[in-house]
C-alpha positions as CSV (number, residue, x, y, z in Angstrom):
1,M,-30.8,32.3,9.4
2,H,-30.7,35.4,11.6
3,P,-27.1,36.4,12.5
4,K,-27.8,36.0,16.3
5,A,-29.0,32.5,15.8
6,L,-26.0,31.6,13.7
7,L,-23.6,33.0,16.3
8,D,-25.4,31.1,19.0
9,H,-24.9,27.8,17.0
10,C,-21.2,28.6,16.6
11,A,-20.8,29.1,20.3
12,A,-22.8,25.9,21.2
13,L,-20.7,23.9,18.7
14,L,-17.5,25.3,20.1
15,A,-18.5,24.4,23.6
16,Q,-18.7,20.7,22.5
17,V,-15.5,20.7,20.4
18,L,-13.4,22.4,23.0
19,R,-14.0,19.6,25.5
20,F,-11.6,17.6,23.3
21,D,-13.2,14.2,24.2
22,H,-13.7,13.3,20.5
23,P,-12.1,14.4,17.2
24,A,-13.4,17.8,16.0
25,D,-14.7,16.5,12.7
26,A,-16.7,13.8,14.5
27,V,-18.2,16.4,16.9
28,V,-19.1,18.7,14.0
29,S,-20.7,15.9,12.0
30,R,-22.8,14.9,15.0
31,Y,-23.9,18.5,15.6
32,F,-25.1,18.7,12.0
33,R,-27.1,15.5,12.3
34,E,-28.7,16.8,15.4
35,N,-29.5,20.2,13.7
36,R,-30.8,19.2,10.3
37,Q,-32.5,22.6,9.8
38,L,-29.0,24.1,9.1
39,G,-28.5,24.9,5.5
40,Q,-25.3,24.3,3.5
41,R,-24.1,27.9,4.0
42,E,-24.7,27.8,7.7
43,R,-22.9,24.5,8.1
44,A,-19.9,25.9,6.2
45,T,-19.8,28.9,8.5
46,L,-20.0,26.8,11.6
47,A,-17.3,24.4,10.5
48,E,-14.9,27.1,9.4
49,T,-15.5,29.1,12.6
50,V,-14.7,26.0,14.7
51,Y,-11.5,25.3,12.8
52,A,-10.4,29.0,12.8
53,V,-10.6,28.9,16.6
54,L,-8.8,25.6,16.9
55,R,-6.0,26.9,14.7
56,R,-5.5,30.1,16.7
57,K,-6.8,29.0,20.1
58,A,-4.0,30.4,22.2
59,Y,-4.2,33.8,20.5
60,F,-8.0,34.0,20.6
61,E,-8.0,33.0,24.3
62,L,-5.7,35.9,25.0
63,L,-8.0,38.3,23.3
64,A,-11.1,36.8,24.9
65,R,-9.9,37.7,28.4
66,S,-10.7,41.3,27.8
67,G,-14.3,40.6,26.7
68,S,-17.4,39.7,28.7
69,G,-20.0,37.0,28.4
70,P,-19.6,33.2,27.9
71,K,-16.1,32.3,26.7
72,E,-17.4,30.2,23.8
73,R,-19.3,33.2,22.5
74,R,-16.3,35.4,22.6
75,L,-14.2,32.8,20.8
76,A,-16.9,32.3,18.2
77,I,-17.0,36.1,17.6
78,L,-13.2,36.1,17.1
79,G,-13.2,33.2,14.7
80,F,-16.5,33.9,12.9
81,A,-16.0,32.7,9.4
82,A,-18.5,34.8,7.5
83,D,-18.9,38.5,6.5
84,R,-18.0,40.9,9.3
85,G,-21.2,42.9,8.4
86,L,-23.3,39.7,9.1
87,L,-21.5,39.2,12.4
88,S,-22.2,42.9,13.4
89,G,-25.9,42.1,13.3
90,A,-25.5,39.6,16.1
91,L,-23.4,41.8,18.4
92,S,-24.2,44.2,21.2
93,Q,-22.5,47.6,21.1
94,Q,-20.3,46.5,23.9
95,E,-19.2,43.4,21.9
96,K,-18.6,45.6,18.8
97,D,-16.4,47.9,20.8
98,W,-14.4,44.9,22.2
99,L,-14.0,43.4,18.8
100,H,-12.7,46.7,17.4
101,S,-10.1,46.8,20.2
102,C,-9.0,43.3,19.4
103,D,-8.5,44.3,15.8
104,T,-5.9,46.9,16.9
105,V,-3.6,44.3,18.6
106,Q,-0.3,44.2,16.7
107,E,1.7,41.0,16.1
108,S,4.8,42.6,17.5
109,E,3.0,42.9,20.9
110,L,2.4,39.1,21.1
111,L,4.4,36.5,23.0
112,P,5.7,33.6,20.8
113,V,2.9,31.2,22.1
114,H,0.3,33.6,20.8
115,R,2.0,33.7,17.4
116,H,2.7,30.0,16.9
117,N,-0.5,28.7,18.7
118,L,1.0,25.4,19.7
119,P,1.1,23.7,23.1
120,Q,4.5,24.3,24.7
121,W,5.7,20.7,24.5
122,L,5.1,20.6,20.8
123,A,6.6,24.0,20.2
124,T,9.7,22.9,22.1
125,E,10.0,19.7,20.0
126,L,9.6,21.5,16.7
127,E,12.0,24.4,17.5
128,A,14.7,21.9,18.6
129,Q,14.3,20.1,15.3
130,L,13.8,23.1,12.9
131,G,15.8,26.0,14.5
132,E,15.2,29.2,12.5
133,R,12.5,27.6,10.3
134,F,10.3,26.9,13.3
135,M,8.1,29.9,13.0
136,A,7.6,29.5,9.3
137,V,6.4,25.9,9.9
138,A,4.2,26.9,12.8
139,E,2.6,29.6,10.7
140,S,2.0,27.3,7.8
141,F,0.0,25.0,10.1
142,L,-2.3,27.9,10.8
143,E,-3.5,28.0,7.2
144,P,-6.2,25.7,5.8
145,A,-4.9,22.9,3.6
146,P,-5.5,23.1,-0.2
147,L,-7.8,20.7,-1.9
148,D,-5.9,18.1,-3.8
149,I,-7.3,15.2,-5.8
150,R,-5.6,12.1,-7.3
151,V,-6.6,11.1,-10.8
152,N,-7.3,7.4,-10.9
153,S,-5.1,6.3,-13.8
154,V,-7.2,3.2,-14.4
155,R,-10.2,5.4,-15.2
156,A,-8.7,8.6,-16.7
157,K,-5.7,10.8,-17.6
158,R,-4.8,13.9,-15.6
159,A,-5.1,16.2,-18.6
160,E,-8.6,14.8,-19.4
161,V,-9.7,15.4,-15.8
162,Q,-8.3,18.9,-15.7
163,K,-10.3,19.7,-18.8
164,A,-13.5,18.1,-17.5
165,L,-13.2,20.1,-14.2
166,A,-12.7,23.3,-16.3
167,A,-16.0,22.5,-18.0
168,E,-17.6,22.5,-14.6
169,G,-16.2,25.9,-13.9
170,L,-13.5,24.5,-11.5
171,V,-9.9,25.7,-11.8
172,A,-7.3,22.9,-11.2
173,Q,-3.5,22.8,-11.7
174,P,-1.2,19.8,-11.8
175,T,0.5,19.2,-8.5
176,S,4.2,20.1,-8.2
177,Y,5.5,16.5,-7.5
178,S,2.8,13.8,-7.8
179,P,2.2,12.7,-11.4
180,W,-1.4,11.9,-10.6
181,G,-2.4,15.0,-8.6
182,L,-4.4,18.2,-9.3
183,R,-4.8,21.1,-6.9
184,L,-8.1,22.9,-7.0
185,Q,-8.7,26.6,-6.5
186,G,-11.0,27.1,-3.5
187,K,-13.0,24.3,-1.8
188,P,-15.7,23.2,-4.2
189,G,-17.9,20.3,-3.5
190,L,-16.7,17.3,-5.6
191,T,-18.8,14.4,-4.6
192,R,-21.7,15.5,-6.9
193,L,-19.5,15.4,-10.0
194,D,-19.7,12.5,-12.4
195,L,-15.9,12.4,-12.2
196,Y,-16.1,11.5,-8.6
197,Q,-19.2,9.2,-8.8
198,Q,-17.5,7.2,-11.7
199,G,-14.2,6.9,-9.7
200,S,-12.0,9.0,-11.9
201,I,-10.9,11.1,-8.9
202,E,-10.2,10.7,-5.2
203,I,-9.6,13.5,-2.7
204,Q,-6.1,12.9,-1.5
205,D,-3.3,15.2,-0.3
206,E,-0.3,15.3,-2.7
207,G,2.0,14.1,0.1
208,S,-0.1,11.0,0.6
209,Q,0.1,10.3,-3.1
210,L,3.9,10.5,-3.0
211,L,3.9,7.7,-0.3
212,A,2.1,5.4,-2.7
213,L,4.5,6.4,-5.5
214,L,7.5,5.6,-3.3
215,L,6.3,2.0,-2.9
216,D,6.5,1.7,-6.7
217,A,4.2,-1.4,-6.9
218,R,4.4,-3.1,-10.3
219,R,2.0,-5.1,-12.5
220,G,1.4,-8.7,-11.2
221,E,3.0,-8.3,-7.8
222,M,1.9,-9.4,-4.4
223,V,1.5,-6.2,-2.3
224,V,0.3,-5.4,1.2
225,D,-1.0,-2.1,2.6
226,F,-0.4,-3.0,6.2
227,C,-2.5,-0.2,7.9
228,A,-4.9,0.5,5.2
229,G,-7.5,2.5,7.1
230,A,-10.1,4.0,4.7
231,G,-7.9,3.0,1.8
232,G,-6.7,6.3,0.2
233,K,-3.2,4.9,-0.4
234,T,-4.5,1.4,-1.1
235,L,-6.5,2.8,-4.1
236,A,-3.4,4.7,-5.4
237,I,-1.3,1.6,-5.1
238,G,-3.9,-0.6,-6.9
239,A,-3.9,1.9,-9.8
240,T,-0.1,1.8,-10.1
241,M,-0.4,-2.0,-10.4
242,R,-2.7,-1.4,-13.3
243,N,-5.4,-3.5,-11.7
244,T,-3.3,-6.7,-11.8
245,G,-1.6,-8.8,-9.1
246,R,-3.0,-9.0,-5.6
247,L,-3.2,-6.1,-3.1
248,Y,-4.1,-6.9,0.5
249,A,-5.6,-4.0,2.5
250,F,-5.1,-5.0,6.2
251,D,-6.3,-3.0,9.2
252,V,-7.3,-3.8,12.7
253,S,-10.5,-1.7,12.3
254,A,-13.2,-3.4,10.3
255,H,-15.2,-0.2,10.4
256,R,-12.5,1.7,8.6
257,L,-12.3,-1.0,6.0
258,E,-16.0,-0.7,5.5
259,N,-15.5,2.9,4.5
260,L,-13.1,1.6,1.8
261,K,-15.8,-0.5,0.1
262,P,-17.8,2.2,-1.7
263,R,-14.5,3.9,-2.8
264,L,-13.2,0.6,-4.1
265,A,-16.4,0.0,-6.0
266,R,-16.1,3.4,-7.7
267,S,-12.4,2.9,-8.5
268,G,-12.9,0.0,-10.8
269,L,-10.1,-2.0,-9.1
270,S,-10.6,-5.7,-8.8
271,N,-7.1,-6.5,-7.4
272,V,-7.7,-5.1,-3.9
273,H,-8.6,-7.5,-1.1
274,P,-9.6,-5.8,2.2
275,A,-9.1,-7.9,5.4
276,A,-9.6,-7.0,9.0
277,I,-6.9,-8.4,11.3
278,A,-6.9,-8.8,15.1
279,H,-3.4,-7.4,15.5
280,E,0.0,-7.2,13.8
281,R,0.7,-10.9,14.6
282,D,-2.6,-12.2,13.1
283,D,-2.5,-15.7,11.5
284,R,-3.3,-14.0,8.1
285,I,0.0,-12.3,8.4
286,K,1.9,-15.4,9.3
287,R,0.6,-17.2,6.2
288,L,2.0,-14.6,3.9
289,A,5.4,-14.4,5.6
290,G,8.3,-14.1,3.0
291,K,5.9,-14.0,0.0
292,I,5.2,-10.3,-0.6
293,D,6.9,-8.1,-3.1
294,R,6.0,-4.7,-1.6
295,V,4.8,-3.7,1.9
296,L,3.6,-0.3,2.9
297,V,3.4,0.4,6.7
298,D,1.4,3.6,6.9
299,A,1.7,3.4,10.7
300,P,-0.8,4.8,13.2
301,C,0.7,8.0,14.6
302,S,0.0,11.3,16.3
303,G,-1.1,12.9,13.0
304,L,0.7,16.1,13.8
305,G,1.7,16.6,10.2
306,T,-2.0,17.2,9.4
307,L,-2.6,20.2,11.6
308,R,-3.8,22.3,8.7
309,R,-6.8,20.1,8.4
310,N,-7.0,18.6,11.9
311,P,-5.9,21.5,14.2
312,D,-7.6,19.9,17.2
313,L,-4.8,17.2,17.3
314,K,-2.3,19.7,18.7
315,W,-4.6,20.2,21.7
316,R,-5.6,16.5,22.1
317,Q,-2.1,14.9,21.8
318,D,0.6,14.9,24.4
319,P,4.1,13.4,24.9
320,A,2.8,10.3,26.7
321,I,0.5,9.6,23.7
322,V,3.4,10.0,21.3
323,E,5.5,7.6,23.3
324,E,2.6,5.0,23.1
325,F,2.5,5.5,19.3
326,A,6.3,4.9,19.1
327,V,6.0,1.5,20.9
328,K,3.1,0.5,18.5
329,Q,5.1,1.7,15.4
330,T,8.1,-0.4,16.4
331,A,6.0,-3.5,16.8
332,I,4.0,-3.0,13.6
333,L,7.1,-2.3,11.5
334,A,8.8,-5.5,12.8
335,S,5.8,-7.6,12.1
336,A,5.2,-6.2,8.6
337,A,8.9,-6.7,7.7
338,R,8.3,-10.5,8.0
339,L,6.0,-10.4,5.0
340,V,8.7,-9.1,2.6
341,K,10.4,-11.6,0.3
342,P,14.0,-11.4,-0.7
343,G,14.4,-8.5,-3.1
344,G,11.2,-7.0,-2.0
345,R,10.6,-3.4,-0.8
346,L,9.4,-2.2,2.6
347,V,8.2,1.4,3.2
348,Y,7.5,2.8,6.6
349,A,5.5,6.1,6.7
350,T,3.7,8.4,9.0
351,C,1.8,11.7,8.8
352,S,3.8,13.0,11.8
353,V,6.6,15.6,12.0
354,L,8.2,14.3,15.2
355,P,11.5,12.4,14.9
356,M,10.4,10.1,17.7
357,E,7.8,8.6,15.3
358,N,10.0,8.9,12.2
359,E,13.8,8.9,12.1
360,V,14.1,7.2,15.5
361,I,11.9,4.3,14.5
362,A,13.5,3.9,11.1
363,D,17.1,4.1,12.5
364,A,16.3,1.6,15.2
365,F,14.8,-0.8,12.6
366,G,17.9,-0.5,10.4
367,V,20.2,-1.4,13.3
368,A,18.0,-4.4,14.4
369,N,17.4,-5.7,10.9
370,L,20.7,-6.0,8.9
371,G,18.9,-8.2,6.4
372,F,17.2,-5.0,5.0
373,R,19.3,-2.6,3.0
374,P,18.3,1.1,3.4
375,L,17.2,2.7,0.1
376,N,17.7,6.4,-0.6
377,A,14.3,8.0,-1.1
378,S,15.7,10.9,-3.2
379,E,17.2,8.4,-5.6
380,L,14.0,6.4,-5.8
381,L,11.9,9.4,-6.5
382,T,14.4,10.7,-9.1
383,Q,14.1,7.4,-10.9
384,L,10.3,7.8,-10.9
385,K,10.8,11.2,-12.5
386,V,9.6,13.3,-9.6
387,S,10.6,16.9,-10.1
388,D,13.3,18.2,-7.7
389,A,13.1,15.0,-5.7
390,A,16.1,15.9,-3.5
391,S,14.2,18.9,-2.1
392,L,11.5,16.5,-0.8
393,C,14.0,14.5,1.3
394,S,16.1,14.9,4.5
395,P,19.6,16.4,4.5
396,A,22.6,14.5,5.7
397,S,22.5,13.8,9.4
398,G,25.3,12.0,11.3
399,A,25.9,8.7,9.6
400,V,22.7,9.0,7.4
401,E,23.3,10.2,3.9
402,A,21.4,13.1,2.3
403,G,18.1,12.0,0.8
404,R,17.7,8.8,2.8
405,Y,14.2,9.7,4.1
406,L,11.2,11.4,2.5
407,R,10.4,14.5,4.6
408,L,7.5,16.7,3.5
409,W,6.6,20.0,5.1
410,P,3.7,22.4,4.5
411,D,5.9,25.5,4.4
412,L,8.3,24.0,1.8
413,H,6.2,21.6,-0.2
414,G,2.6,22.7,0.2
415,T,1.7,19.2,1.5
416,D,0.8,17.8,4.8
417,G,3.8,16.8,7.0
418,F,4.9,13.3,6.0
419,F,7.8,11.0,6.6
420,A,8.8,7.8,4.8
421,A,11.7,5.4,4.9
422,A,12.4,2.5,2.5
423,W,14.4,-0.7,2.6
424,Q,15.1,-3.7,0.3
425,K,15.2,-7.1,1.8
426,L,18.5,-8.9,1.0
């Protein structure tokens, strides 16, 4: 494709994405369906350009002010995710001169907002929480996430999969903490591989794998994944149960559960039972009250721990939306807790980095539910032989002892931002 046509596509796609009326990945997918003439390389350039602009939107908008022409074209030029020589073939001399002047801007000249590229409300929240670490975390969210996979222990062993990937010319290293994970070099396509087609691997961030590990579901148990979604954690839990017992995958979205079905078929698991529910007080939930050994509540949340892979979220969320999530999270956790039998384990988790969705919810649950004993996440992970488990967990805070909560950060752990709290029912 001629460079000018490719840049025009980038600008057109950006114009749609920056309306923020739908998630960026959905808009990109729709654009590709509508423009099937685009090849794999062109699609990669378009997608990476869009995500580059979303990550550094505040900075690129600052630079764009000094240019001319449609704003989306200027942003597409700044974020263009292919060879600069290719881009040059699409630019006028005036645009080349402008881009050169942009290249001379020094970071020391920038205001904080143009360095952290966060909406001010979110920057304020994170800086209050993180102090001197704020900028390191903000900058880590500007980088693309690595590609992690989880080895399905029902189908294969990690060393075997690593060797098979090497035979395909793919470099993968064991993840630092998850016993099932491999981190790949680059972003190779995996769905074509026999390993993927036969269910030996699933694409899953290492942090997400650790949430399933923390639940520590055992053979023969009754287990519930209360907000299963497309089932990434469900499949990990089913494998830890060695395909025994009974694992319910509940979600209010039948559509999301439909996406679980092909993954479930590949996995070889027969102990997983997907079920759509109307709400957290559904009759299916009532019938299982007090009967479940382990319950994972991977609660709906702002998703602000996933900004490396979903950078549009920082521009689409706001404090009012976060408050709405907190109300839902409180209600969902209370309902899920009714399922747990005496001696059973309850785990609450989010992919948010905001205390309002994390510690605030967990602390309030603990106060209101004295029949649940808080468990120390650091101790649980240490028992599961996770390397340096204490470093994955929160420091002491007020009356809360060190290690109570799992707290993952991209700058420290190389994972998405995750939170988890665990309790045992007395």
